[in-house]
SEVOKOL-211145 format. One line per field, with one value per residue (C-alpha): residue number from 1; residue in one letter; y, x, z negated. Coordinates in steps of 0.02 Angstrom, whole numbers, plus 50000, padded with zeros to 5 digits. Each point is the difference from the previous one (the first is absolute). Layout:
num [NUM:...] $
residu [A:...] $
c2 [Y:...] $
c1 [X:...] $
c3 [Z:...] $
END
This chain:
num [1:2:3:4:5:6:7:8:9:10:11:12:13:14:15:16:17:18:19:20:21:22:23:24:25:26:27:28:29:30:31:32:33:34:35:36:37:38:39:40:41:42:43:44:45:46:47:48:49:50:51:52:53:54:55:56:57:58:59:60:61:62:63:64:65:66:67:68:69:70:71:72:73:74:75:76:77:78:79:80:81:82:83:84:85:86:87:88:89:90:91:92:93:94:95:96:97:98:99:100:101:102:103:104:105:106:107:108:109:110:111:112:113:114:115:116:117:118:119:120:121:122:123:124:125:126:127:128:129:130:131:132:133:134:135:136:137:138:139:140:141:142:143:144:145:146:147:148:149:150:151:152:153:154:155:156:157:158:159:160:161:162:163:164:165:166:167:168:169:170:171:172:173:174:175:176:177:178:179:180:181:182:183:184:185:186:187:188:189:190:191:192:193:194:195:196:197:198:199:200:201:202:203:204:205:206:207:208:209:210:211:212:213:214:215:216:217:218:219:220:221:222:223:224:225:226:227:228:229:230:231:232:233:234:235:236:237:238:239:240:241:242:243:244:245:246:247:248:249:250:251:252:253:254:255:256:257:258:259:260:261:262:263:264:265:266:267:268:269:270:271:272:273:274:275:276:277:278:279:280:281:282:283:284:285:286:287:288:289:290:291:292:293:294:295:296:297:298:299:300:301:302:303:304:305:306:307:308:309:310:311:312:313:314:315:316:317:318:319:320:321:322:323:324:325:326:327:328:329:330:331:332:333:334:335:336:337:338:339:340:341:342:343:344:345:346:347:348:349:350:351:352:353:354:355:356:357:358:359:360:361:362:363:364:365:366:367:368:369:370:371:372:373:374:375:376:377:378:379:380:381:382:383:384:385:386:387:388:389:390:391:392:393:394:395:396:397:398:399:400:401:402:403:404:405:406:407:408:409:410:411:412:413:414:415:416:417:418:419:420:421:422:423:424:425:426:427:428:429:430:431:432:433:434:435:436:437:438:439:440:441:442:443:444:445:446:447:448:449:450:451:452:453:454:455:456:457:458:459:460:461:462:463:464:465:466:467:468:469:470:471:472:473:474:475:476:477:478:479:480:481:482:483:484:485:486:487:488:489:490:491:492:493:494:495:496:497:498:499:500:501:502:503:504:505:506:507:508:509:510:511:512:513:514:515:516:517:518:519:520:521:522:523:524:525:526:527:528:529:530:531:532:533:534:535:536:537:538:539:540:541:542:543:544:545:546:547:548:549:550:551:552:553:554:555:556:557:558:559:560:561:562:563:564:565:566:567:568:569:570:571:572:573:574:575:576:577:578:579:580:581:582:583:584:585:586:587:588:589:590:591:592:593:594:595:596:597:598:599:600:601:602:603:604:605:606:607:608:609:610:611:612:613:614:615:616:617:618:619:620:621:622:623:624:625:626:627:628:629:630:631:632:633:634:635:636:637:638:639:640:641:642:643:644:645:646:647:648:649:650:651:652:653:654:655:656:657:658:659:660:661:662:663:664:665:666:667:668:669:670:671:672:673:674:675:676:677:678:679:680:681:682:683:684:685:686:687:688:689:690:691:692:693:694:695:696:697:698:699:700:701:702:703:704:705:706:707:708:709:710:711:712:713:714:715:716:717:718:719:720:721:722:723:724:725:726:727:728:729:730:731:732:733:734:735:736:737:738:739:740:741:742:743:744:745:746:747:748:749:750:751:752:753:754:755:756:757:758:759:760:761:762:763:764:765:766:767:768:769:770:771:772:773:774:775:776:777:778:779:780:781:782:783:784:785:786:787:788:789:790:791:792:793:794:795:796:797] $
residu [X:X:X:X:X:X:X:X:X:X:X:X:X:X:X:X:X:X:X:X:X:X:X:X:X:X:X:X:X:X:X:X:X:X:X:X:X:X:X:X:X:X:X:X:X:X:X:X:X:X:X:X:X:X:X:X:X:X:X:X:X:X:X:X:X:X:X:X:X:X:X:X:X:X:X:X:X:X:X:X:X:X:X:X:X:X:X:X:X:X:X:X:X:X:X:X:X:X:X:X:X:X:X:X:X:X:X:X:X:X:X:X:X:X:X:X:X:X:X:X:X:X:X:X:X:X:X:X:X:X:X:X:X:X:X:X:X:X:X:X:X:X:X:X:X:X:X:X:X:X:X:X:X:X:X:X:X:X:X:X:X:X:X:X:X:X:X:X:X:X:X:X:X:X:X:X:X:X:X:X:X:X:X:X:X:X:X:X:X:X:X:X:X:X:X:X:X:X:X:X:X:X:X:X:X:X:X:X:X:X:X:X:X:X:X:X:X:X:X:X:X:X:X:X:X:X:X:X:X:X:X:X:X:X:X:X:X:X:X:X:X:X:X:X:X:X:X:X:X:X:X:X:X:X:X:X:X:X:X:X:X:X:X:X:X:X:X:X:X:X:X:X:X:X:X:X:X:X:X:X:X:X:X:X:X:X:X:X:X:X:X:X:X:X:X:X:X:X:X:X:X:X:X:X:X:X:X:X:X:X:X:X:X:X:X:X:X:X:X:X:X:X:X:X:X:X:X:X:X:X:X:X:X:X:X:X:X:X:X:X:X:X:X:X:X:X:X:X:X:X:X:X:X:X:X:X:X:X:X:X:X:X:X:X:X:X:X:X:X:X:X:X:X:X:X:X:X:X:X:X:X:X:X:X:X:X:X:X:X:X:X:X:X:X:X:X:X:X:X:X:X:X:X:X:X:X:X:X:X:X:X:X:X:X:X:X:X:X:X:X:X:X:X:X:X:X:X:X:X:X:X:X:X:X:X:X:X:X:X:X:X:X:X:X:X:X:X:X:X:X:X:X:X:X:X:X:X:X:X:X:X:X:X:X:X:X:X:X:X:X:X:X:X:X:X:X:X:X:X:X:X:X:X:X:X:X:X:X:X:X:X:X:X:X:X:X:X:X:X:X:X:X:X:X:X:X:X:X:X:X:X:X:X:X:X:X:X:X:X:X:X:X:X:X:X:X:X:X:X:X:X:X:X:X:X:X:X:X:X:X:X:X:X:X:X:X:X:X:X:X:X:X:X:X:X:X:X:X:X:X:X:X:X:X:X:X:X:X:X:X:X:X:X:X:X:X:X:X:X:X:X:X:X:X:X:X:X:X:X:X:X:X:X:X:X:X:X:X:X:X:X:X:X:X:X:X:X:X:X:X:X:X:X:X:X:X:X:X:X:X:X:X:X:X:X:X:X:X:X:X:X:X:X:X:X:X:X:X:X:X:X:X:X:X:X:X:X:X:X:X:X:X:X:X:X:X:X:X:X:X:X:X:X:X:X:X:X:X:X:X:X:X:X:X:X:X:X:X:X:X:X:X:X:X:X:X:X:X:X:X:X:X:X:X:X:X:X:X:X:X:X:X:X:X:X:X:X:X:X:X:X:X:X:X:X:X:X:X:X:X:X:X:X:X:X:X:X:X:X:X:X:X:X:X:X:X:X:X:X:X:X:X:X:X:X:X:X:X:X:X:X:X:X:X:X:X:X:X:X:X:X:X:X:X:X:X:X:X:X:X:X:X:X:X:X:X:X:X:X:X:X:X:X:X:X:X:X:X:X:X:X:X:X:X:X:X:X] $
c2 [51301:50057:49843:49974:49869:49927:49915:49891:49904:50052:50156:50143:50028:49907:50129:49961:50170:50060:49834:50068:50198:49918:49875:50104:50139:49881:49954:50184:49977:50131:50004:49961:49848:50026:49899:49985:49857:49873:50002:50099:50080:50040:50120:50008:50069:49987:49886:49829:49891:50084:49972:49815:50004:50088:49885:49859:50054:50062:49830:49922:50130:50040:50055:49845:50002:50055:49874:50039:49892:50065:50136:50078:50103:50150:50143:50165:50110:50186:49938:50022:50178:49966:50042:49925:49894:50024:49925:50055:50020:49842:49991:49936:49875:49838:49893:49852:49989:49893:50044:49947:49891:50063:49964:49953:50112:50024:49985:50199:50035:49878:50078:50152:49980:49923:50147:50148:50120:49974:50118:49845:49933:49885:50057:49853:50075:49994:49949:50023:49953:49822:49972:50041:50008:50000:49918:50024:50185:50052:50066:50003:49982:50093:49937:50192:50062:50097:49826:49921:50016:50102:50143:50074:50014:50168:49964:50111:50072:49880:49873:50091:50022:49816:49963:50124:49933:49860:49948:49977:49811:50098:50074:49996:49868:50046:49930:50128:50064:50040:50050:50177:49973:49828:49870:50011:49860:49967:49890:49962:49889:49918:50104:50138:50174:50027:50002:50090:49981:49832:49905:49874:49966:50004:49846:49918:49989:49952:49836:49984:49999:49872:50098:49990:50140:50061:50088:50103:49920:50018:49917:49995:49944:49877:49939:49961:49917:49931:49832:49915:50048:49852:50105:50139:49877:49914:50153:50043:49850:50023:50169:49967:49836:49894:49863:49890:50098:50037:50151:50125:50076:50145:49983:50161:49936:49832:49966:50011:49893:49854:49990:49933:49923:49914:50107:49930:50107:50004:50063:50103:50114:49973:50064:50151:50049:50171:49898:49935:49871:49887:49852:49809:49946:49858:50023:49977:49869:50103:50179:50123:50008:49980:49834:50085:50092:49851:49844:49842:50077:49956:50149:50191:50158:50112:50181:50154:50166:50074:50185:50128:49988:49794:50016:50143:49905:49832:50072:50108:49829:49905:49929:49843:49940:50072:49915:50115:49944:50093:50124:49918:49878:49808:50015:50172:50106:50115:50177:50136:50157:50086:50001:49832:49941:50074:49930:49827:49961:50071:49827:49940:50137:50074:50147:50070:50079:50117:50120:50105:49942:49931:49846:49984:49822:49834:49899:49836:49937:49876:49818:49886:49845:49913:49836:49893:50170:50103:50139:49976:50144:49928:50162:50140:50178:50125:50024:49889:50073:50085:49964:49932:49831:49989:49906:49857:50030:49975:50103:50177:49993:49952:50114:50094:49880:50002:49830:49992:49872:49887:50013:49956:50079:50139:50087:50088:50014:50123:49951:50104:50065:49846:49995:49961:50090:49870:50081:50009:49865:50056:49866:49862:50079:49914:50135:50159:50130:49902:49984:50187:50037:49868:50129:50152:49910:49949:50195:50070:49886:50021:50183:50025:49895:50054:49813:50012:49801:49976:49820:49914:49821:49921:49813:49885:49995:50097:50038:50092:50167:50046:49914:50116:50163:49914:49965:50180:50094:49887:50047:50186:50029:49861:49920:49827:49875:49847:49868:49917:49811:50042:49872:50058:50178:49930:49929:50119:50111:49907:49997:50186:50014:49911:50088:49855:50054:50005:49905:49871:49859:49894:49978:49843:50097:49934:50117:49948:50106:49980:50037:50079:49972:49871:50035:49864:50068:49902:50041:49991:50008:49881:50003:49967:50101:49991:50204:50161:50167:49965:49833:49867:49811:49913:49836:49955:50019:49938:49896:50094:49961:50085:50171:49941:50153:50112:50151:49912:49876:50121:50071:49825:49888:49823:50036:49964:49841:49934:50038:49936:49834:49956:50027:49892:49867:50004:50056:49931:49877:50099:50051:49840:50011:50185:49997:49977:50183:50175:50028:49823:50062:50180:49923:49880:50122:50097:49941:49938:49928:50152:50067:49865:49968:50214:49934:49858:50112:50158:50109:50133:49893:50047:49890:50086:49978:50118:49979:50118:49879:49839:50099:50033:49810:49937:50162:49907:49835:50048:50107:50151:50153:49834:50102:50182:50093:50188:50073:49941:49881:49951:49824:50010:50109:49882:49838:50095:50040:49807:49952:50122:49924:49827:49931:49846:49971:49893:50041:49946:49926:50056:49922:50046:49979:50031:50085:50164:50073:49900:49984:49991:49883:50025:49845:49909:50152:49979:49812:50024:50149:49927:49832:50122:50083:49834:49934:50152:50093:50177:50122:50117:49855:49955:50203:49988:49830:50097:50147:49900:49882:50125:50104:49844:49967:50155:50045:49823:50016:50173:49941:49862:50124:50106:49870:49942:50174:50058:50152:50065:50083:49965:50126:50004:50106:50011:50036:49828:50055:50116:49834:50019:49790:49973:50118:49960:49812:50043:50126:49861:49852:50104:50077:49813:49947:50140:50112:50202:50046:50156:50012:50160:50139:50167:49970:49913:49813:50014:50110:50149:49973:49928:50189:49983:49836:50046:50161:49897:49885:50140:50087:49842:49949:50194:49955:49920:49813:49891:49835:49849:49996:49884:49979:49904:49880:49951:49848:49966:49815:49966:50077:50171:50017:50135:49969:49933:50169:50178:50142:50108:50192:50153:50063:49866:50054] $
c1 [50741:49997:50032:49975:49896:50010:49851:50013:49873:49839:49984:49976:49807:49906:49980:50148:50052:49842:49987:50194:49935:49849:50107:50142:49861:49882:50173:50066:50177:50075:50066:49980:49967:50029:49981:50186:50050:50052:49816:49957:50109:49942:50078:49937:50058:49917:49981:50082:49840:49907:50114:50004:49823:49994:50138:49886:49839:50075:50016:49842:49882:50052:49885:49924:50080:50163:50143:50142:50161:50110:50018:50187:50023:50148:50022:49927:50131:49919:49810:49990:49948:49861:49836:49823:49986:50017:49989:50139:50002:50048:50191:50060:50148:50039:49857:50009:49829:49847:49855:49827:49889:49840:49880:49799:49858:49998:49850:50018:50002:49869:49872:50047:49955:49854:49922:49896:50066:50200:50099:50062:49837:50001:50165:50094:50186:49958:50150:50116:50139:49951:49943:50014:50134:50174:50126:49876:50022:50193:50107:50156:50071:49949:49818:49926:49875:50107:50072:49853:49877:49872:50118:49885:49859:50014:49910:49839:50009:49890:50139:50137:49945:49974:50183:50077:49899:50097:49845:49901:50023:50043:50160:50118:49893:50088:49879:49863:49844:49822:49880:50058:50183:50015:50007:49843:49897:49907:49912:50027:49895:50122:49935:49947:50061:50054:49872:50037:49815:49977:50124:49983:49819:50029:50128:49889:49843:50133:50055:49795:49960:50137:50145:50174:50072:50212:50031:50144:50072:50155:50131:49912:49847:49865:49880:49812:49843:49860:50042:49828:49960:50051:50004:50111:50150:49982:50020:50128:50100:49983:50067:50139:50042:49991:49898:50029:50103:49924:49944:50012:49853:49971:49876:49934:50021:50068:49823:49971:50155:49913:49847:50106:50155:50027:50154:50083:50035:50206:49928:49865:50135:50120:49853:49972:50187:50056:50103:49815:50070:49900:49989:49943:49829:49911:49854:49833:49871:49873:50102:49890:50149:50003:50081:50133:50067:50114:49962:50024:50076:49981:50066:49985:50110:49930:50030:49923:50007:50182:49944:49844:49969:49989:49888:49886:49969:49963:49885:49906:49970:49933:50135:49993:50188:50059:50134:50151:50151:50150:49989:50079:49974:50078:50169:50038:50021:49858:49968:50083:49940:49848:50039:50103:49819:49904:50099:50055:49819:49897:49940:49960:49913:49818:50028:50163:50026:50143:50079:50154:50103:50165:50055:50200:50012:49900:49937:49892:49926:50057:49931:50021:49928:50005:50104:50006:49946:50094:49997:50109:50004:49995:50047:50073:49946:49857:50017:50149:50134:50110:50010:50189:50031:50143:50150:50056:50164:50161:49955:50057:50173:49932:49998:49845:49932:49857:49926:49897:49860:49929:49923:49823:49928:50119:50089:50166:50061:50120:50104:50102:50026:49915:49854:49922:49882:49895:49911:49817:49943:50057:49928:50055:50143:49934:49888:50066:49914:50080:50177:50015:49915:50130:50166:49888:49956:50196:50045:49845:50026:50189:49966:49858:50113:50175:50049:50135:50050:50204:49970:49840:49926:49895:49939:50098:49875:50097:49822:49913:49987:50039:50151:50039:49958:50142:50129:49978:50024:50136:50090:49952:50065:50133:49914:50007:49850:49954:49884:49915:49908:49813:49953:50133:49930:49835:50063:50100:49856:49905:50156:50019:49812:50025:50161:50113:50182:50112:50144:49845:50047:49915:49812:49915:49888:49845:49977:49857:49945:49979:50174:50170:50162:50102:50188:50020:49930:49829:49822:49983:49831:49981:50153:50057:50159:50119:50053:50047:50023:50163:49982:49879:50001:49860:49979:49843:49866:49854:50052:50026:49867:49984:49896:49931:49996:50111:49875:49845:50006:49977:49830:49935:49986:49985:50179:50062:49900:50057:50189:49968:49909:50129:50142:49896:49951:50085:49939:49843:49978:49842:49918:49879:49990:49948:49896:49824:50022:49975:50168:50046:49902:50065:50170:49949:49942:50155:50179:50088:50134:50068:49993:50101:50121:50010:50028:50132:50104:49997:49936:49885:49990:50118:50011:49927:49965:49864:49868:49897:49961:50015:49820:49948:50008:49900:49881:49982:49969:49869:49908:50046:50081:50037:50007:50071:50021:49933:50126:50136:49968:49808:50045:50087:49854:49881:50084:50006:49829:49947:50129:49927:49807:50074:50025:50084:50151:50097:50182:50084:50178:50138:50165:50169:50158:50182:50111:50119:49818:49859:49866:49827:49898:49812:49967:49948:49883:49935:49947:49909:49915:49939:49954:49888:49934:49941:49927:49911:50067:49937:50117:49973:50086:50145:50023:50032:50106:50119:50009:50017:50133:50121:49994:50071:50126:50084:49978:50086:50129:50042:50006:50103:50118:49990:50028:50176:50037:49973:49908:49865:49863:49908:49982:49833:49979:49965:49828:49917:50008:49838:49914:49938:49979:50154:50086:49882:50065:50183:50006:49912:50100:50159:49974:49954:50158:50091:50060:49959:49899:50030:49863:49929:49897:50029:50119:49899:50063:50001:50100:49942:50123:50142:50095:50001:50099:50102:50064:50042:50095:50086:50043:50077:50086:50082:50060:50164:49997:49983:50092:49993:49842:49861:49975:50165:49954:49806:49983:49818:49986:50127:50066:50022:50162:49902:50025:49871:49953:50014:50050:49850:50005:50024:49833:49861:49839] $
c3 [48249:50194:50143:50188:50089:50164:50050:50161:50086:50085:49899:50118:50076:49846:49864:49901:49987:49930:49891:49932:49972:49872:49908:49963:49965:49888:49892:49992:50102:50116:50156:50181:50139:50184:50152:50107:50124:49867:49920:49836:49890:49814:49905:49802:49826:49828:49858:50026:49939:50133:50161:49943:50007:50171:50070:49932:50077:50174:50060:49924:50029:50187:50124:50090:50161:49927:49977:49910:50041:49889:49844:49983:49844:49956:49899:50049:49888:50058:49980:49793:50013:50153:49949:50079:50139:50192:50176:50100:50191:50097:50043:50153:50048:50056:50009:49864:49925:50055:50087:49958:50108:50049:49857:50031:49944:49809:49903:49950:50184:50045:49856:50090:50166:49959:49872:50106:49872:50032:50100:50107:49997:50181:50032:50099:49936:49838:49872:49850:49907:49969:50170:50200:50139:49951:50122:50166:49957:49929:50119:49869:49808:49902:49996:50004:50122:50119:50022:50050:50162:49877:50005:50160:49883:49890:49839:49949:49836:49908:50057:49947:49836:49980:50058:49904:49845:49884:49920:50162:50073:50166:49939:50133:50095:50171:50093:49913:50127:49992:50129:49991:50051:50036:50152:50092:50066:50167:50124:50181:50116:50123:50144:49888:49924:49819:49853:49848:49922:49918:50049:49890:50025:50190:49976:49891:50130:50145:49895:49946:50177:50040:50063:49970:49897:49989:49842:49961:49820:49904:50101:50170:50088:49953:50116:49887:50038:49916:49929:50009:50182:50102:50145:49934:49944:50162:50103:49875:50031:50205:50005:49893:50090:49829:50026:49851:49861:49829:49990:49837:49895:49881:49894:49899:49830:49885:49983:50202:50019:49893:50116:50126:49907:49832:49911:49853:49856:50081:50143:49968:49907:50155:50103:49882:49983:50063:50157:50042:50121:50132:49872:50067:49902:49999:50103:49921:50082:50105:50007:50092:50116:50213:50046:50103:49837:49954:50108:49905:49842:49830:49931:50058:50016:49881:49946:49902:50064:49980:50052:49957:50183:49994:49843:50062:50202:49884:49878:50158:50089:49830:49920:50122:50065:50137:50129:49980:50090:50086:50131:50134:50153:49924:49999:49956:49878:49941:50067:49893:50052:50085:50187:50015:49890:50153:50142:49931:49916:50140:50076:49819:49889:50014:49895:49904:49807:50014:49894:50007:49853:50094:49955:49966:50036:50068:49850:50023:49871:49864:50008:49840:49938:49811:50009:49851:49890:50062:50139:50154:50124:50187:50071:49903:50043:49955:49822:49968:50123:49948:49831:49950:49968:49866:50035:49900:49856:50098:50145:49935:50089:50184:50130:50064:50132:50123:50071:50152:49959:50150:50144:49937:49846:50011:49859:49955:49855:49913:49836:49887:49833:49911:50091:50199:50098:50103:50133:50060:50117:50161:50113:50124:50095:50170:50023:50063:49895:49844:50058:50034:49813:49947:50040:49930:49827:49981:50019:49910:49818:50040:49973:49896:49869:50034:50040:50115:50021:49993:50061:50096:49986:50133:50048:50104:50155:50132:50091:49861:50040:49791:50043:50153:49898:49867:50119:50090:49852:49933:50153:50011:49830:49953:49882:49937:50049:49900:50109:49869:50036:50009:49864:49880:50010:49939:49876:49941:49999:49872:49901:49994:49965:49843:49947:50022:49955:50122:49900:49939:50128:50126:50002:50117:50103:50103:50158:50132:50154:50188:50065:49962:50079:49893:49940:50137:50140:49989:49957:49806:49909:49862:49893:49834:49967:49856:50011:49899:50081:50084:50072:50033:50040:50093:49882:50063:50157:50066:50162:50144:50146:50179:50033:50164:50115:49884:49950:50056:49857:49879:50094:50040:49835:50132:50046:49851:49934:50165:49949:49820:50020:50173:49854:49863:50103:50164:50177:50032:49851:49924:50144:50011:49801:50003:50164:49917:49912:50055:49990:50093:50135:50005:50014:50143:50110:50017:50125:49829:50129:50060:49820:49952:50134:49947:49811:50055:50099:49871:50150:49889:49858:49882:49826:49849:49817:50008:49851:50083:50145:49896:49922:50197:50047:49844:50024:50196:49934:49912:50126:49945:50126:50107:50183:49939:49857:50027:49868:49911:49848:50046:49992:49847:49926:50053:49948:49835:49997:50037:49847:49882:50005:49948:49840:50071:49870:50140:50083:50134:49970:50134:50017:49987:50108:49910:50112:50016:49902:49955:50131:49920:50135:50041:50089:49826:49985:50185:49976:49850:50093:50134:49907:49909:50133:50089:49824:50004:49858:50010:50082:49850:49878:50145:49999:49814:49988:50133:49885:49849:50069:50100:49839:49888:50132:50008:49814:49952:50114:49939:49807:50051:50079:49863:49868:50116:50018:49815:50054:49893:50138:50163:50094:50130:50174:50184:50060:49996:49801:50026:49994:49823:49976:50054:49889:49858:50009:50024:49840:49883:50063:49995:49832:49930:50053:49877:50135:49994:50155:50103:50111:50116:49926:50055:50118:50142:50023:50206:50085:49913:49865:50090:50022:49796:50009:50132:49903:49855:50080:50098:49827:49912:50154:49961:49833:49928:50056:49832:50009:49990:50118:49965:50190:50019:49852:50066:50112:50016:50022:49869:49829:50002:49893:49886:49828:49892:49936:50086:49897:49972:50075:49906:50026:50038:50107] $
END
């Protein structure tokens, strides 16, 4: 028998060809294997049982970083006379294969750099086919050394022998290096010259003396300091202009993590995974850390070393955690290369740990947390991007689509050929350097993956820079442009992540965030939609209230408390009652008459159903971030932290009002919360009752909508879904109602996943229309016109 096997997926740069060579040799098969632009092509001949065993073991025993998406078989007639098995040179062509994300230091390489007898002892750029840089160094496909930033380092004889030996774990490891031929490391004081002797020891001494170190990592620079040193942490905050936002930590080992945090088994596995994200972990009481690391937080963002350089530095510093935050001023992307860092970080860092391996593209650290027993990405970057996301059934015939995402937590998406490439986190586009990087990232991704779009998708908001990019390109190239409502895109991202088929019909979607432009031109943010990939109906929403001061309301929680209480009780009707509380005192000190006049006239006080601002208002009532938030989500996170400290089982009721869409009214909740506050009920119990009551209101309304509409699933999305308490409560209540729950996990619930949702909506709208449409039959507060049971789709998720 002779056959060809086409392997597609993440199969280059992961030791796949030597694995194939060893397996074929073990089974006595002849033939060859090569990388090409489609992935890996295997041609084999031999006994039929051996070939069947080979095919089965190929998927079951693939290397740890490989991800096989498809194996296609075809005859190989000319192969019957072949003897022996060979690894052939790479063939180039149009790029159709994936690129593996950067992978953290593997156990074998960690052992090697710690072994004084090893050739790579204490070498900061050690890697193999199971670990090391990938996406951060690749310049083109196929993934070969000549197409990476390592092409300028000529291999020494010892590395060349390893690189060419199929039995070695460094066979065709493209970033292969050693002290004799690879990148080199040096230290430079802020006002000094390059020092090539003992650079890690010099960096360690700086850190232990309380200094700030800038070090070049995989996808950009970090800023580090001793996490136990109060003065060092305070200095870093002052220089970086980051007054309160938590700082990430890096610990040398899982054992070191457990000294300051209490990871559960799921969290421990995620920490030690090849992605090595920053993980939000429960803080241990009495953890020996500076008070300024994460003020007021019950959780710490912790990661393990992603590179040998980080591992060696942590070990040299005694293994205690270091602050390891992005190498930038607040609101800027991290510095990428040496000269840029020396310029931009000159006023922050006391010393620099530099090297000469070029970085192909900027990659921030990914951020994750475990919620309701499952890992959830909050920021998708190093370790996860650019791994492709499979598209659900039904999208194969849709045209290639590029989606622009949003203004904050920017990321683009390029979808074609059954999968989507969601770019790494690009930052907030209101920062000039991030805006400049946006267009470069779009061009880079499109060229690298051969994803020229035939149509574009963007947000409805006309002021987004991402929307401007899409509009300009559509006009320049004559491409169709799909404008997608913000919350519909959030819902579609969750649906597509869970492979909800294109023909499976609508779902009930709960989408909660800060602000997104609604289909009616107003500011939405607390929505229940009935939607599929093409259309969405606003079936219910939180009661809209003004945002006094416009954008200022997102920064100053007291403004939202004023608006919510006025909406619930009438202007001034609550003031005397609330006066004995700190929140009442704080509000009384403001010029409320002027703000009320502005709200009454709609002057810089747009109406919004924002759930994020509802959280801000409750936080302000309980004295959390009353005056001002120093960073996005600070008040909501503080409220979640407070609620998590309570076991109170209560839940505040919300009211409902009929209308074109059902209105979910917080007024009864405010009445109960103020009553409890004045009665001396602990703030933590009030916060817990708020969370539980909001979840019950949203889930029960969505479940009732689903029953009326005859749908089987509920999708969740929006930045507020990063709240683990709320997410878990929603999932549990919706599941109890008999619904399939499609909740974000590997695609961020926040705007970092928005482009994925925009892309699938644009693709669905380009497919032939189906009749009759469910949207025309749906009436939110009446009978829907749906049949008692809907037909099952051809493929269930």
